[in-house]
ROMARPA-476436 format. One line per 8 residues: number of its first residue (from 1); their letters; for each residue x, y negated, z of C-alpha. Coordinates in steps of 0.5 Angstrom, whole numbers, plus 500, padded with zeros to 3 digits. Each point is the difference from the previous one (the first is absolute). Example, Ala and Ser with C-alpha at 12.3 -4.5 7.8 and 13.67 -1.06 7.14 Angstrom:
# ROMARPA-476436
1) AS) 525:509:516 ~ 502:493:498
//
This chain:
# ROMARPA-476436
1) XXXXXXXX) 331:605:543 ~ 504:495:495 ~ 496:494:497 ~ 500:503:493 ~ 497:507:502 ~ 495:496:505 ~ 497:496:494 ~ 499:505:495
9) XXXXXXXX) 497:504:506 ~ 495:494:501 ~ 498:499:493 ~ 499:508:499 ~ 495:500:506 ~ 497:493:498 ~ 498:503:493 ~ 498:507:504
17) XXXXXXXX) 495:496:504 ~ 497:496:495 ~ 499:506:496 ~ 497:503:506 ~ 496:494:501 ~ 496:501:493 ~ 498:506:503 ~ 498:499:507
25) XXXXXXXX) 496:493:498 ~ 497:500:507 ~ 507:500:504 ~ 503:493:499 ~ 507:500:497 ~ 503:497:506 ~ 498:506:504 ~ 502:505:495
33) XXXXXXXX) 507:496:499 ~ 501:501:508 ~ 498:507:500 ~ 505:502:494 ~ 505:497:504 ~ 498:503:506 ~ 501:507:497 ~ 507:499:497
41) XXXXXXXX) 502:498:507 ~ 497:506:503 ~ 502:505:495 ~ 506:497:497 ~ 503:497:506 ~ 501:493:496 ~ 502:493:504 ~ 501:494:497
49) XXXXXXXX) 503:495:505 ~ 495:494:501 ~ 504:493:501 ~ 495:495:501 ~ 504:495:497 ~ 501:503:493 ~ 493:503:500 ~ 497:493:501
57) XXXXXXXX) 504:497:495 ~ 499:505:495 ~ 493:502:501 ~ 496:495:504 ~ 503:494:496 ~ 498:502:493 ~ 493:503:502 ~ 498:493:504
65) XXXXXXXX) 502:496:495 ~ 496:504:494 ~ 494:500:505 ~ 501:491:501 ~ 501:500:492 ~ 493:504:499 ~ 496:497:506 ~ 495:495:496
73) XXXXXXXX) 502:493:503 ~ 492:498:500 ~ 499:506:505 ~ 506:499:504 ~ 498:492:501 ~ 492:502:501 ~ 502:505:506 ~ 506:496:503
81) XXXXXXXX) 496:500:507 ~ 500:507:501 ~ 506:502:496 ~ 504:496:505 ~ 496:502:506 ~ 501:507:499 ~ 507:499:498 ~ 502:496:506
89) XXXXXXXX) 495:500:506 ~ 498:507:499 ~ 507:503:500 ~ 501:496:507 ~ 493:502:503 ~ 502:508:498 ~ 507:499:502 ~ 498:497:507
97) XXXXXXXX) 493:504:501 ~ 503:507:497 ~ 506:499:504 ~ 496:499:506 ~ 496:506:499 ~ 506:504:497 ~ 503:499:507 ~ 494:502:504
105) XXXXXXXX) 499:506:496 ~ 507:503:500 ~ 504:498:506 ~ 506:503:497 ~ 501:494:496 ~ 502:493:503 ~ 495:494:498 ~ 505:496:496
113) XXXXXXXX) 502:507:496 ~ 492:501:499 ~ 500:493:498 ~ 505:501:494 ~ 496:507:498 ~ 494:496:500 ~ 503:494:496 ~ 503:505:494
121) XXXXXXXX) 494:504:500 ~ 496:493:498 ~ 502:499:493 ~ 495:503:495 ~ 503:504:494 ~ 497:497:493 ~ 502:506:496 ~ 497:506:504
129) XXXXXXXX) 493:495:500 ~ 500:500:493 ~ 501:507:498 ~ 494:501:505 ~ 496:495:498 ~ 500:502:492 ~ 496:506:502 ~ 495:497:505
137) XXXXXXXX) 498:493:496 ~ 501:496:507 ~ 497:493:499 ~ 505:495:497 ~ 500:495:505 ~ 503:505:505 ~ 505:503:495 ~ 502:492:499
145) XXXXXXXX) 501:499:507 ~ 504:506:502 ~ 504:498:494 ~ 502:493:502 ~ 500:502:507 ~ 506:505:498 ~ 504:495:497 ~ 501:496:506
153) XXXXXXXX) 499:504:506 ~ 507:504:499 ~ 503:494:502 ~ 496:499:506 ~ 501:507:502 ~ 507:501:499 ~ 501:493:505 ~ 496:503:505
161) XXXXXXXX) 503:506:500 ~ 507:498:500 ~ 499:495:506 ~ 496:506:504 ~ 506:504:499 ~ 505:495:502 ~ 495:499:506 ~ 501:507:502
169) XXXXXXXX) 507:501:499 ~ 502:494:503 ~ 494:499:505 ~ 500:493:498 ~ 494:496:495 ~ 499:493:498 ~ 493:498:497 ~ 504:493:497
177) XXXXXXXX) 505:504:497 ~ 496:505:496 ~ 495:494:498 ~ 506:496:498 ~ 503:507:496 ~ 493:501:497 ~ 499:493:497 ~ 508:500:498
185) XXXXXXXX) 499:507:496 ~ 494:498:497 ~ 501:493:498 ~ 507:502:497 ~ 498:506:497 ~ 494:497:496 ~ 505:494:498 ~ 505:505:498
193) XXXXXXXX) 495:503:496 ~ 498:494:497 ~ 507:498:498 ~ 503:506:497 ~ 494:502:496 ~ 500:493:497 ~ 508:501:499 ~ 499:506:496
201) XXXXXXXX) 495:497:496 ~ 504:494:498 ~ 506:505:499 ~ 496:503:494 ~ 498:494:497 ~ 507:498:500 ~ 502:506:496 ~ 494:499:495
209) XXXXXXXX) 503:493:499 ~ 507:503:499 ~ 496:505:494 ~ 500:506:505 ~ 494:503:499 ~ 502:508:502 ~ 494:503:502 ~ 503:505:504
217) XXXXXXXX) 504:495:504 ~ 495:496:501 ~ 496:506:503 ~ 506:502:504 ~ 500:492:503 ~ 493:501:502 ~ 501:507:503 ~ 506:498:504
225) XXXXXXXX) 496:494:504 ~ 497:503:506 ~ 506:504:501 ~ 505:493:500 ~ 494:496:504 ~ 499:505:505 ~ 508:501:501 ~ 501:492:501
233) XXXXXXXX) 494:499:504 ~ 502:506:505 ~ 507:501:500 ~ 502:493:499 ~ 495:495:503 ~ 497:506:505 ~ 493:498:498 ~ 495:504:498
241) XXXXXXXX) 501:504:494 ~ 493:503:500 ~ 497:492:500 ~ 506:498:494 ~ 498:505:495 ~ 492:500:501 ~ 500:492:499 ~ 505:501:494
249) XXXXXXXX) 495:506:497 ~ 494:495:501 ~ 503:494:497 ~ 503:504:494 ~ 493:501:497 ~ 500:492:499 ~ 506:500:496 ~ 499:498:493
257) XXXXXXXX) 503:504:495 ~ 507:498:498 ~ 500:502:492 ~ 495:503:495 ~ 502:507:500 ~ 499:500:508 ~ 493:500:498 ~ 501:507:496
265) XXXXXXXX) 506:504:501 ~ 503:498:506 ~ 493:500:504 ~ 500:507:497 ~ 506:502:502 ~ 500:497:507 ~ 493:503:502 ~ 502:507:497
273) XXXXXXXX) 507:499:504 ~ 496:498:507 ~ 495:505:499 ~ 505:505:500 ~ 504:498:506 ~ 494:499:504 ~ 497:507:498 ~ 507:503:502
281) XXXXXXXX) 501:495:507 ~ 493:502:502 ~ 500:507:499 ~ 507:500:503 ~ 498:496:507 ~ 495:506:501 ~ 504:506:498 ~ 506:497:505
289) XXXXXXXX) 495:499:505 ~ 497:508:500 ~ 508:502:500 ~ 501:496:506 ~ 495:502:504 ~ 502:507:502 ~ 507:496:502 ~ 496:495:504
297) XXXXXXXX) 496:504:503 ~ 503:507:502 ~ 505:497:506 ~ 493:498:503 ~ 497:507:499 ~ 505:504:502 ~ 500:496:507 ~ 498:505:506
305) XXXXXXXX) 498:494:504 ~ 495:497:496 ~ 495:505:497 ~ 498:500:493 ~ 492:499:501 ~ 501:494:505 ~ 504:497:494 ~ 495:501:495
313) XXXXXXXX) 495:497:505 ~ 504:494:501 ~ 501:499:493 ~ 493:500:499 ~ 498:496:506 ~ 505:494:497 ~ 497:501:493 ~ 493:499:503
321) XXXXXXXX) 502:494:504 ~ 503:497:494 ~ 494:501:496 ~ 495:497:505 ~ 505:494:501 ~ 499:499:493 ~ 493:501:499 ~ 498:496:506
329) XXXXXXXX) 504:494:497 ~ 497:501:493 ~ 493:500:503 ~ 502:494:504 ~ 502:496:494 ~ 494:502:496 ~ 496:497:505 ~ 504:494:501
337) XXXXXXXX) 499:499:493 ~ 493:501:499 ~ 499:495:506 ~ 504:495:496 ~ 496:501:494 ~ 494:498:504 ~ 496:506:498 ~ 501:499:492
345) XXXXXXXX) 503:507:500 ~ 497:507:502 ~ 501:502:507 ~ 507:504:501 ~ 499:508:499 ~ 505:504:505 ~ 501:505:494 ~ 504:494:497
353) XXXXXXXX) 505:499:506 ~ 500:508:500 ~ 503:500:493 ~ 504:495:501 ~ 503:504:507 ~ 501:506:496 ~ 503:498:494 ~ 506:497:504
361) XXXXXXXX) 504:506:499 ~ 507:500:502 ~ 506:502:496 ~ 507:499:497 ~ 503:493:504 ~ 497:503:507 ~ 504:507:498 ~ 507:496:498
369) XXXXXXXX) 499:495:506 ~ 499:506:505 ~ 505:504:497 ~ 505:494:501 ~ 500:500:507 ~ 507:502:503 ~ 501:506:504 ~ 504:497:505
377) XXXXXXXX) 499:495:505 ~ 504:493:501 ~ 504:503:506 ~ 501:507:496 ~ 495:504:503 ~ 495:504:496 ~ 494:497:498 ~ 495:505:503
385) XXXXXXXX) 494:498:497 ~ 502:499:493 ~ 498:507:498 ~ 493:499:503 ~ 498:493:497 ~ 503:502:493 ~ 495:507:501 ~ 494:495:502
393) XXXXXXXX) 502:495:494 ~ 500:506:495 ~ 494:503:502 ~ 496:494:500 ~ 502:499:493 ~ 497:507:498 ~ 494:499:504 ~ 498:494:497
401) XXXXXXXX) 502:502:493 ~ 495:507:501 ~ 494:496:504 ~ 500:495:494 ~ 500:506:495 ~ 495:504:504 ~ 495:494:502 ~ 500:495:495
409) XXXXXXXX) 497:504:495 ~ 494:502:505 ~ 499:493:502 ~ 500:498:492 ~ 496:505:498 ~ 494:499:495 ~ 502:493:499 ~ 503:497:494
417) XXXXXXXX) 502:494:505 ~ 499:498:507 ~ 496:493:500 ~ 504:496:506 ~ 499:494:504 ~ 503:495:495 ~ 502:505:495 ~ 494:499:495
425) XXXXXXXX) 503:495:495 ~ 505:507:498 ~ 494:504:498 ~ 497:502:494 ~ 495:496:497 ~ 496:501:494 ~ 503:495:495 ~ 497:497:494
433) XXXXXXXX) 502:502:492 ~ 503:494:499 ~ 506:498:506 ~ 502:493:500 ~ 508:499:501 ~ 504:502:506 ~ 500:492:502 ~ 492:500:500
441) XXXXXXXX) 499:507:503 ~ 497:500:507 ~ 502:504:506 ~ 495:505:499 ~ 503:503:493 ~ 505:505:503 ~ 502:507:498 ~ 498:499:493
449) XXXXXXXX) 501:505:495 ~ 506:501:494 ~ 495:498:494 ~ 498:494:504 ~ 507:498:502 ~ 502:500:493 ~ 494:496:498 ~ 503:494:504
457) XXXXXXXX) 507:501:498 ~ 497:499:493 ~ 496:495:501 ~ 506:496:504 ~ 504:501:493 ~ 494:497:496 ~ 500:495:505 ~ 507:498:499
465) XXXXXXXX) 500:501:492 ~ 494:495:500 ~ 503:495:503 ~ 505:498:494 ~ 497:495:495 ~ 506:499:495 ~ 497:501:493 ~ 507:503:498
473) XXXXXXXX) 499:506:505 ~ 493:501:498 ~ 501:507:495 ~ 504:503:506 ~ 495:498:505 ~ 495:503:496 ~ 503:506:499 ~ 501:501:507
481) XXXXXXXX) 494:498:503 ~ 496:505:495 ~ 504:506:502 ~ 499:498:508 ~ 492:499:498 ~ 500:507:497 ~ 504:503:506 ~ 495:497:505
489) XXXXXXXX) 494:502:496 ~ 503:507:500 ~ 500:500:508 ~ 493:497:500 ~ 498:506:496 ~ 504:505:504 ~ 496:497:506 ~ 493:501:497
497) XXXXXXXX) 495:505:502 ~ 500:506:495 ~ 493:499:497 ~ 500:492:500 ~ 507:501:496 ~ 497:504:495 ~ 495:495:499 ~ 505:494:499
505) XXXXXXXX) 504:505:496 ~ 494:500:495 ~ 498:493:500 ~ 508:498:499 ~ 500:505:494 ~ 494:497:497 ~ 502:493:500 ~ 507:502:498
513) XXXXXXXX) 497:503:494 ~ 496:493:499 ~ 507:497:500 ~ 503:506:495 ~ 494:498:495 ~ 502:493:501 ~ 508:501:498 ~ 498:504:494
521) XXXXXXXX) 496:494:497 ~ 506:495:502 ~ 504:505:496 ~ 496:500:494 ~ 499:493:500 ~ 508:499:500 ~ 500:505:494 ~ 495:496:496
529) XXXXXXXX) 503:494:501 ~ 507:503:497 ~ 504:498:506 ~ 503:508:501 ~ 503:505:495 ~ 495:506:498 ~ 506:504:503 ~ 500:497:507
537) XXXXXXXX) 493:500:500 ~ 498:507:499 ~ 506:502:505 ~ 496:496:505 ~ 493:502:498 ~ 502:507:502 ~ 503:498:506 ~ 493:497:502
545) XXXXXXXX) 496:506:497 ~ 504:505:505 ~ 499:494:506 ~ 492:500:498 ~ 500:508:500 ~ 503:500:507 ~ 495:496:503 ~ 494:504:497
553) XXXXXXXX) 503:506:502 ~ 500:503:492 ~ 508:502:501 ~ 502:507:500 ~ 506:501:505 ~ 505:500:495 ~ 497:494:497 ~ 500:496:506
561) XXXXXXXX) 508:503:501 ~ 500:496:493 ~ 498:494:502 ~ 504:499:506 ~ 506:502:495 ~ 498:494:495 ~ 499:495:506 ~ 507:501:501
569) XXXXXXXX) 502:500:493 ~ 496:493:500 ~ 503:497:506 ~ 507:502:497 ~ 499:497:493 ~ 497:494:504 ~ 506:499:504 ~ 505:501:494
577) XXXXXXXX) 496:495:496 ~ 500:495:506 ~ 507:501:502 ~ 505:500:494 ~ 506:499:505 ~ 501:497:507 ~ 501:492:498 ~ 495:500:494
585) XXXXXXXX) 492:497:500 ~ 495:505:500 ~ 498:501:493 ~ 493:498:497 ~ 497:507:497 ~ 494:503:497 ~ 500:504:506 ~ 499:494:505
593) XXXXXXXX) 495:497:495 ~ 496:506:501 ~ 500:501:507 ~ 498:492:501 ~ 494:501:495 ~ 498:507:504 ~ 501:496:507 ~ 496:494:497
601) XXXXXXXX) 494:505:498 ~ 500:504:506 ~ 499:493:504 ~ 495:498:496 ~ 496:507:501 ~ 501:500:507 ~ 497:492:500 ~ 494:502:496
609) XXXXXXXX) 499:506:504 ~ 500:496:507 ~ 495:495:498 ~ 495:505:498 ~ 501:503:507 ~ 494:500:505 ~ 501:497:507 ~ 494:504:502
617) XXXXXXXX) 504:506:499 ~ 502:505:506 ~ 506:501:496 ~ 502:492:498 ~ 505:498:505 ~ 504:507:499 ~ 499:499:492 ~ 502:493:501
625) XXXXXXXX) 506:502:504 ~ 503:504:494 ~ 498:496:495 ~ 504:494:503 ~ 506:505:502 ~ 500:502:493 ~ 500:493:497 ~ 506:498:505
633) XXXXXXXX) 504:506:497 ~ 498:498:492 ~ 502:492:502 ~ 506:503:503 ~ 502:503:494 ~ 498:494:495 ~ 504:496:504 ~ 506:504:500
641) XXXXXXXX) 500:501:493 ~ 499:493:498 ~ 506:498:505 ~ 504:505:499 ~ 504:498:493 ~ 503:494:505 ~ 504:505:503 ~ 506:504:499
649) XXXXXXXX) 501:507:503 ~ 505:497:505 ~ 496:494:502 ~ 494:505:501 ~ 504:505:504 ~ 503:495:505 ~ 494:497:502 ~ 496:507:500
657) XXXXXXXX) 506:502:505 ~ 499:494:504 ~ 493:500:501 ~ 499:507:502 ~ 506:499:505 ~ 495:495:503 ~ 495:505:500 ~ 503:505:503
665) XXXXXXXX) 502:495:506 ~ 493:498:501 ~ 498:508:500 ~ 507:501:506 ~ 497:494:504 ~ 493:503:500 ~ 503:507:502 ~ 503:496:506
673) XXXXXXXX) 494:496:502 ~ 496:506:500 ~ 505:504:504 ~ 501:494:505 ~ 493:499:501 ~ 499:508:501 ~ 496:501:494 ~ 504:506:497
681) XXXXXXXX) 505:505:504 ~ 508:499:499 ~ 500:507:496 ~ 494:497:495 ~ 504:493:500 ~ 506:503:498 ~ 497:504:494 ~ 497:494:498
689) XXXXXXXX) 507:497:500 ~ 503:506:496 ~ 495:499:495 ~ 502:492:499 ~ 508:502:500 ~ 499:505:495 ~ 496:495:496 ~ 505:495:501
697) XXXXXXXX) 506:505:498 ~ 497:502:494 ~ 499:493:498 ~ 507:498:502 ~ 503:506:496 ~ 496:499:494 ~ 503:493:500 ~ 507:503:500
//
């Protein structure tokens, strides 16, 4: 099949699979994609030539780069010991023990070839694991461990496979050469990834310094990075392209944004492009796997010298051997950790090790590597055992996926989250209404809700705005702090119990009415002192009357609409009076005098009411909180009115943009910290980032 036709067919099958996944919710998307590819291959006789080199470059490189980019740095560091132990030591143990038992059970496979088969089956597939985990609520620590392990174990598994195959073909093996080769490929691959991701970063800095801020160009450069890094490491340096792209991905999340627009449009375009690419590549991997299965297994199935029942039994035995090795390794490691901790943690549970073993699903890299094996021996004779090892590898991939799909929901049934040894810091806990900033948060505060995350974001923004002490910026800061405080109050109300919420609103309305009467007193005082014209005073009093009726519930629906219409007109009129043109000073007006007088009156009324409060009242603290918040609002308003005449529109908007962008940066930092600490999921983090990006784009576009 031609490349163009195959590409279009793959995308169609991916779309079809994902549509089906929305209806067959109990089945992981990966299995649906494999099944769709299998049906197409059997019914329509479709074949795709799977070349290992281009498969690794086109699929594995960007997928692993994306996994490394999204993997939280803190978790990677915290789990470094078990991740590297699983990625290196467990791979070697699986290769040796697995190879020994495979040779023992299947005498037709020589020991060196059995080692190669065990080595190629040792890497785990994170894509399939996450597809299954989304539906069964696997413990976070297991998912993090498997994900981190899968970023590295491909390199060790491929090197072990390479030397085992070399030993089979040449009957020679050098442990020294294998160890040196592994060290060379790993360290050189990591260095190349480190150097090249920084080269790409500085290229983009250079372009920005030249005035080239084309969003599409910068996005294209970022997407090109993993492919170039993999080619340089794998083809030119003959090191591990896998390690190179993983290193580059992990380091890329530490790179500071290059230019202001990257916080908004460039980041959004890049994220959406990556989402689309990963969506297609993930799906294509498993569709290709399904299409290749008949071709890979048919030659062995039709072989009269081996019974099909025996083939299936062999596959089950190999899968079970690999599972036992993985489970026992994990259980032993848990006990070692427990003993080193001097019994300060709960005793290890076997179910933890069992879940770790079952989530070690095999997938695309195993398939691509085994299919790359030559059809002939170095002396030109046919490679007789090739169909058998290809069949066994493909069979283990399918069994591992199927068993995980069936068993994991059963093992995690009726459990929101399994409590594992050393995993207690990932559990949900009851959190107080007031949440500290991320830098002060404890390890127990995990898996917070979206509302709580948004509270933390706003608190971070407020903290940044409060650090400025410049009197010249007081007006802008007052406006922004007022806006963020209102947002924070709304979020706290959303999280309240309904009954308590009603009581709170009733008290709030009561205190607002007191403030409203104070406004009326202040307005009348300004009129009596002849500070304003009668026309303006009458207009403002009409607005005040609508506001009072809205608080008392006296407005009919159509009058409520009129009230909001008048409020919009007032704001428009106020804006016109403030800003005659972009460079003029904001003019004094009778409307400003009335606003100042009403604010002063409200503040006086609230202060008097506050003095009369009884500290013995059950609602004293609640009322005091509402009064203080209302006083803060009116003082901000008063501060703004009294200082606003010293600003021009242009100055005001520039300062507003400057501090608003600082506040948004603080919110972004909080999102990243929450994600790295495991408090929010990747999907929630992306949703929160998108919200911040939209705010920033709106601000920048308004400025333009």
